[in-house]
C-alpha positions in Angstrom: 67.8 114.8 105.4 68.1 112.8 108.6 67.1 113.8 112.1 69.2 114.5 115.1 69.6 111.4 117.3 67.7 109.4 114.9 69.5 106.1 113.9 66.5 104.4 112.6 66.3 106.0 109.0 63.7 104.0 106.9 65.4 103.7 103.5 63.4 102.2 100.7 65.0 99.3 98.4 66.8 99.1 95.4 68.9 96.7 93.5 72.6 97.5 92.4 72.3 100.0 89.8 74.4 100.1 86.7 76.9 103.0 86.0 75.1 106.4 85.8 74.8 108.2 82.5 75.0 104.9 80.4 78.8 105.1 79.9 81.1 103.5 82.3 84.1 105.3 83.6 87.2 104.3 81.9 89.6 102.0 83.4 92.6 102.5 81.4 95.7 104.2 82.6 96.4 107.7 81.5 99.4 108.0 78.9 101.4 110.0 81.3 101.2 107.5 84.1 103.7 104.8 84.8 102.5 101.3 84.7 102.5 99.5 88.2 104.1 95.9 88.1 102.2 93.4 90.4 104.2 91.6 93.1 104.6 88.0 91.9 105.2 86.9 95.4 101.5 87.6 96.3 100.9 87.9 99.9 101.3 91.2 101.8 105.0 91.6 103.1 104.2 94.9 104.9 101.2 93.5 106.9 101.0 93.0 110.7 102.9 94.9 110.5 97.4 128.3 120.3 94.9 129.4 117.9 91.4 128.6 118.7 88.4 128.0 116.7 86.5 131.3 115.6 82.8 130.9 114.7 82.7 134.3 112.8 81.9 137.7 113.2 78.6 138.4 115.1 77.9 134.7 115.6 76.3 134.0 119.3 77.2 131.3 121.6 73.8 129.8 121.1 74.7 129.4 117.4 78.1 128.0 117.9 76.4 125.3 120.3 73.9 124.4 117.7 76.8 123.9 115.0 78.0 121.3 117.4 74.8 119.5 117.8 75.6 117.1 115.2 73.2 115.3 113.1 73.2 111.3 113.6 72.4 108.6 111.5 73.3 104.8 111.7 75.7 105.6 114.9 77.7 108.3 112.8 77.5 112.0 113.3 77.4 114.5 110.5 77.6 118.4 110.5 74.5 120.5 111.1 75.8 123.8 109.7 74.3 123.8 106.2 73.0 120.4 106.6 73.4 117.9 103.9 75.9 119.5 101.8 78.6 117.1 102.9 77.3 113.7 103.3 80.2 112.1 105.0 80.7 111.8 108.8 82.5 114.1 110.9 83.1 111.9 114.1 86.1 110.6 115.7 86.4 107.5 113.4 86.1 109.7 110.2 88.6 112.2 111.8 91.2 109.4 112.3 90.9 108.3 108.8 91.4 112.0 107.5 94.6 112.1 109.3 95.6 108.6 107.9 94.7 110.2 104.5 96.9 113.1 105.2 99.9 110.6 105.7 98.9 109.1 102.3 99.3 112.2 100.6 102.5 113.0 102.3 103.9 109.6 101.0 102.5 110.3 97.7 104.2 113.8 97.5 107.3 112.8 99.1 106.8 115.0 102.1 105.6 117.8 100.3 102.7 119.8 101.4 101.9 121.2 97.8 103.5 121.0 94.5 102.7 124.6 93.4 106.0 126.7 93.5 104.7 129.2 96.1 107.0 131.7 97.6 108.3 131.2 101.2 107.3 134.8 101.9 103.5 134.4 101.1 101.3 136.3 103.5 97.8 134.7 103.3 96.9 131.0 102.8 93.3 129.7 102.7 92.8 125.7 103.4 89.3 124.9 101.9 87.6 122.1 103.7 90.4 121.8 106.2 88.7 118.8 108.2 90.8 118.1 111.2 93.2 121.0 110.3 96.3 118.8 110.1 97.4 120.1 106.8 96.9 123.7 107.7 98.7 123.3 110.9 101.7 121.7 109.0 101.7 124.3 106.4 101.7 127.0 109.2 104.8 125.6 110.7 106.4 125.3 107.4 105.6 129.0 106.6 105.8 130.7 110.1 105.2 134.3 108.3 102.1 133.4 106.5 98.6 133.8 108.1 96.8 130.3 107.5 93.0 130.1 107.5 91.2 126.7 107.6 87.6 126.5 106.9 85.0 123.8 107.2 81.4 123.1 107.8 82.4 121.3 110.9 84.3 122.6 114.1 86.4 119.4 114.5 89.8 121.0 114.2 92.4 120.6 116.9 93.0 123.7 119.3 96.8 122.8 119.5 98.1 124.9 116.5 100.7 127.4 115.7 99.6 131.0 116.5 99.6 131.9 112.7 96.4 129.5 112.1 92.8 130.2 112.6 89.8 128.0 111.9 86.5 129.2 110.6 83.0 127.8 110.1 82.3 128.6 106.4 80.7 127.4 103.4 82.8 127.7 100.3 79.7 127.6 98.1 78.7 130.9 99.4 80.1 134.4 98.2 83.5 134.7 99.7 83.9 137.5 102.3 87.3 137.5 103.6 88.8 140.7 104.7 92.0 139.8 102.7 92.8 138.1 99.5 95.0 135.1 99.4 98.6 134.3 97.9 97.7 130.5 98.1 94.4 128.6 98.2 94.5 124.9 98.8 91.6 122.4 98.6 92.1 118.6 99.2 89.6 115.7 98.8 86.6 118.0 98.0 85.0 115.8 95.2 81.3 115.3 96.1 81.3 118.7 98.1 80.2 121.3 95.5 77.2 121.6 93.2 79.4 123.8 90.9 83.0 123.2 90.7 83.3 126.1 88.2 81.5 128.4 90.6 83.9 127.6 93.3 87.0 128.1 91.2 85.8 131.5 89.8 85.1 132.5 93.5 88.9 131.3 94.2 90.3 133.2 91.2 88.6 136.5 92.6 89.7 135.7 96.0 93.3 135.2 95.2 96.0 138.1 94.8 97.6 138.4 91.3 100.5 136.1 91.0 98.9 133.9 93.8 98.4 130.1 93.3 95.6 127.6 93.7 96.1 123.8 94.2 93.6 121.1 94.1 94.4 117.8 95.3 91.7 115.0 94.8 90.9 111.5 94.0 89.7 110.4 90.8 88.5 107.1 89.2 89.3 103.5 90.0 91.6 102.0 87.3 93.6 99.1 86.5 96.4 98.8 83.8 96.2 95.2 83.0 92.8 93.8 84.1 89.1 94.3 83.8 88.0 95.1 87.2 84.2 96.0 86.3 83.0 93.0 88.1 85.0 93.3 91.4 83.1 94.4 94.6 85.2 97.5 94.9 84.3 98.9 91.4 80.6 98.1 91.9 80.7 100.0 95.2 82.5 102.9 93.7 80.2 102.9 90.7 77.1 103.1 93.1 79.0 106.0 95.1 79.3 107.7 91.6 75.5 107.3 91.1 74.5 108.3 94.6 76.4 111.6 94.5 75.1 112.2 91.0 71.5 112.2 92.2 72.0 115.0 94.4 74.1 117.1 92.0 77.5 116.8 93.9 79.5 114.4 91.6 82.6 112.7 92.6 84.1 112.3 89.0 85.3 115.7 88.6 89.0 115.8 89.4 90.0 114.7 85.9 88.6 118.0 84.6 90.1 120.5 87.3 93.0 121.5 85.1 90.4 122.6 82.4 88.3 124.4 84.9 91.4 126.5 86.2 92.1 127.5 82.7 88.6 128.5 81.9 88.5 130.6 85.0 91.6 132.4 83.9 94.5 130.9 85.7 97.7 130.2 83.8 100.9 127.9 84.2 98.3 125.2 84.9 99.7 121.9 85.8 98.2 118.5 86.1 100.0 115.7 87.8 98.4 112.0 88.2 99.6 109.8 91.0 98.4 106.3 92.1 97.2 104.8 95.1 97.2 100.9 94.8 94.1 99.2 96.2 96.2 97.3 98.4 99.9 96.0 98.5 99.7 94.4 95.1 102.6 96.3 93.6 106.1 95.0 93.3 107.7 98.5 93.8 108.5 99.0 97.5 107.1 102.6 97.9 104.0 101.7 95.9 103.4 98.9 98.1 103.6 101.0 101.1 101.3 103.4 99.7 99.0 100.7 98.8 99.0 99.4 102.3 97.8 102.7 103.8 95.4 103.2 100.7 93.8 100.0 101.8 93.5 101.1 105.4 91.9 104.3 104.1 89.4 102.6 102.1 88.3 100.1 104.7 87.0 103.0 106.8 85.9 105.0 103.8 83.5 102.2 102.7 81.0 102.9 105.3 81.5 106.8 105.6 80.9 107.1 101.8 78.0 105.0 101.2 75.8 104.5 104.5 73.8 107.8 103.9 74.4 108.3 100.2 73.0 104.6 99.3 70.0 104.8 101.8 69.1 108.4 101.4 69.8 109.1 97.7 69.2 105.8 96.2 66.7 104.1 98.6 68.7 101.0 99.3 68.0 99.1 102.6 70.7 98.7 105.2 71.0 95.0 104.3 71.8 96.0 100.6 74.4 98.5 101.8 76.1 96.1 104.2 76.3 93.5 101.3 77.9 96.0 98.9 80.4 96.9 101.6 81.4 93.3 102.3 82.0 92.6 98.6 84.2 95.8 98.3 85.9 94.9 101.7 86.8 91.6 100.2 88.3 93.4 97.0 90.5 95.4 99.4 92.0 92.3 100.7 92.6 90.5 97.6 96.1 91.3 96.0 95.1 89.6 92.9 93.1 92.7 92.0 95.7 95.1 90.4 93.5 98.3 90.8 94.6 101.7 91.8 92.9 105.1 92.5 94.1 107.9 90.3 95.2 110.9 92.5 95.1 114.3 90.7 97.1 117.4 91.8 96.3 120.2 89.7 97.6 123.9 90.5 97.6 127.2 88.5 98.7 130.9 89.0 96.6 133.8 88.8 98.2 136.3 86.2 99.7 139.4 87.3 98.0 142.7 86.5 94.5 141.2 86.4 92.2 144.2 86.3 89.4 143.3 88.6 91.8 141.8 91.4 93.7 144.6 93.0 95.9 143.9 96.3 93.8 143.8 99.3 
């Protein structure tokens, strides 16, 4: 897709495209979601304000080294193992954003690592797409009797972790070959990563012990309760992201359907909760204003990460077009008159006891 060390990718040119598929994503709030009130005061008031890494069985040092020989484009680095499957950077800047995003989820869920009612006595947990490994590390501290496995395409995880954590290079789209089944599978912010979500969920179903749980935490569409935001820079940027990832068959508008997919795979007791990440500090509510502050900071770094390669490589945009799109979106992120928010979906379900083809490992 792009070559190692080559920062001079020659994209084609394209104008800003309409929303894919002809039908724009809805911007109406779900019935179950509370309506946020805008802060009439306007301006922001919060501103200025030892387990190691395992490369897997029979992998050579040479292969491990090649995995760390990251691909480069436009000054950013990307994973080299299974190149092109995940089209967002893995460098230090992105790692910092992922840790900030973890803070956002903790604020959103009131300090909880998950909402699924898992037992304190679980034995095995899998964190798919672990990123920096921060969630897996925190979970291992909270559940010291559990073995926690974090998988990713990039070996960017910290080495300062509890003894019950291990990190593996693994592609979750390949057949699962873990020696044991899991009591809990967790996957967060994985939209845009899978060519087939149903296939991944079916694999998870087979890889979970009867009575075990799965939880998916993901971002959904950009919405507003009281405005038409379709002409804003951030909405136009988001629609272009949607189109770019649709081109390669790894859509980013899947979170709204996760509950249905869990049920189709055989999970029961499926719960679907929707939260809001305000675009910035526009809400009146103090907690939502704080979440909006961190949401804005997250998105300011996300703009380049989620568009520089997708827009140039998948849509043929020039670098100048990408920069203009980012500038317009950046302006929206700082405009508290835009009452937009990201829908955050947390979906969890349990594998039935007595499932015939899923005996205890």
